[in-house]
C-alpha positions, 0 to 999 in steps of 0.5 A: 500500500502506498502511504501518504507523505503527511502524517499525524501523530496520535497517542495510543490507544487512540491511534489503534482506535482510528485504524481498527475500532471505527474512531471517526473523529480525532479530537484537536484544538481549533489552534492545532487544526488551523495549522494543518494544511492542507486539511483534507486528504489521506494521512498516515497515522503515527502512533506516538512513542509515549503512553502513560498508564492513565492515558491507556486506562482512560482510553481502554475504558472508553473503548470498552464502553462502546463494546470494543475490546482494546488490546493490552498496552504491551500489544499497542505499537508505538513510535511509528506508522500503523496505517492511514485514514482519509481526513475529509474535514473538521467539525466542532460538533458531532453526535459521535461518541468519539467526538469530545471536542473542542474540534475534531478531524473527520476520519474515514476509510482507515487502512492498516499497514505493517508497522514502520518506525518513524519519529513523530511531530506536532500537527501534520508532518512529512514522515520518513522511515526511522531506525528500529532503535527508536521504537520504545520497549514496553514499560514495566506497567505495560507487561502482563503480570506474572503469576504469583509464585506458589507457596511452599506447600511444606511450610509450617509442617 
């Protein structure tokens, strides 16, 4: 698949939701949108490197409230392009549960791609493939909990 030259960086799990969960609105401030030129067109979705535990929990809980299973945090790719969407405009009012405002890009026709490491920036930016070394390892809190060690059955007698 030919990816567009321009990308927008989105924190996880929202980047995943744009590509895989039907998230049709990417919320931004009016000022942020005013710098996005040209506004409409196909844009690559860059999954930002950063994701805090609180961001993940808030996003996961919201996504699950819509009846959609959100991947575990360690499974969300970060630090690269994960697909693209068609940006058809911007709005300051929408009935979609994904719209929280104050403005949002209207995103349609998501297309996933194989993960491509890339450095993100604010607003629309011309992205380029980066070295794999920029992709962050999952933080300790993102990893599945290891089962508790079984207690010694012989303790105490």
